[in-house]
Residue, then its C-alpha position, 0 to 999 in steps of 0.5 A: m349715657k345709662k345709669t350705673g348699678i349703684e344709680l339703679i339701686a338708689i333709685e329703686r330703694k327710694e321707690h321702695t321707701e317714698k312711694h310704696g312705704f317700704n321705710k325703717v318701720h315696715d322693714k323692722s318686721h322682717d326680723y329673720g333675714n327675708l330682706a337678704l333671703n329674697a334679694a339672694i333667690l333675686a340674685s342667684p344666677q340659676v333657680l334656688y332650692e330649700v331642702e324639706d325634711d320634715f317628713a318621716n324617712k323623706i326629703e323633699f326639694r322645694k323651689l324658693n320663690v319670692s315671699e307672696g305679697w311682695k310684688l317682687p319679680s317672680i321666677a320665670h317659666k317657660g311651660n312647665v320648665i323653670v327658667d334660671n334667672c341667667e336666662l331672663s332677658k337683660a333687661e329682666r335680669i338688670k331689674q332683679l338685681t337692682v331689686a336684689g340691690a335694693l332689698i340689701c340695703a333694705e337689710i343693712d338699714r335694718l340690721n343697723a337699727i337695732d339693739e348690738n345685744n340683739n341678734s335678730c336671727s339668733e334662735d335663743n330669742l324665738k321664745n320671746n318672738f313677736y310671731e309666738r305671741y299669737v299661737g292659738s289667735y287665728v290668721k288669713r291670707f293679706y288679700a283674701p275676705f274676712k270669710e269663714e273659709n278663709i280664716f285659719k287658727i294658728y297652731n304654731f310657727k317656725i322659722k326656716y332658712g330666715m323665713a318665718h311661718f304659721i302652721v295652720e290646719s286645714d281639712g286635717t292637713n297642715l299648711e304653712f303660711d309665710v307670715e309676710d303673706c299673712v293677718i293675724i286676727t286676735n281678740e287680746t286687750p288692749i288693742v295693739d296698733d300693729e298692721r300685721v295685727i286686727n283685732v276682732s274687738d276693734k269697731s273697724y272690724k267687719g267680718w267672720n269672727p272666729f273667736t264667738r263664730e259669728n259674723i260681725t257686721q258692725i260693732d256698737y259698744d265701747i270695750t273699754k268699759e268693764e263688765 
């Protein structure tokens, strides 16, 4: 007998938490509705687009895709043509909807876990947001090596359609990095224990140090000692 929708979603959700480690602690970092947005992208029968109006006298439409690095079912293509979700095979479509259902469950659990007086999607909370804290630090794509050409200074961040992005500059061009696909590089003390942040002062850090502009092969000093 084929499993029902609720059974498939329950299995998927269990796999997210137990196999991949996407538990409440992990999901807490997705504090701008990213989980729900990715669910909507997968659940919609048609491809979704966002309006990009940050340009003077110009409006563009950009296709919404699932967050990079999340290993979710991606939007399909036939050649250069984007395929609507409803045109996928039955098995592919059921998988999309199953993952979407699991992400909705994760977002409900995340919202239930926060303080009743805290609206996680409110613009009023942006000044105290985690990401604003690291404007002026550096960032790289999650899977990119810690090399000079892969590390960029964070000039700002923005929230749009529930997604947080760092604004960085490369060769005079502003780029937007999905914060969920990034590793923040900082030199703040004390060193914080956060999977989204790596500190060049940590003895385990090896690679390009954007603060001193030198390559670190090892750390052999105690940063807790006063100068």
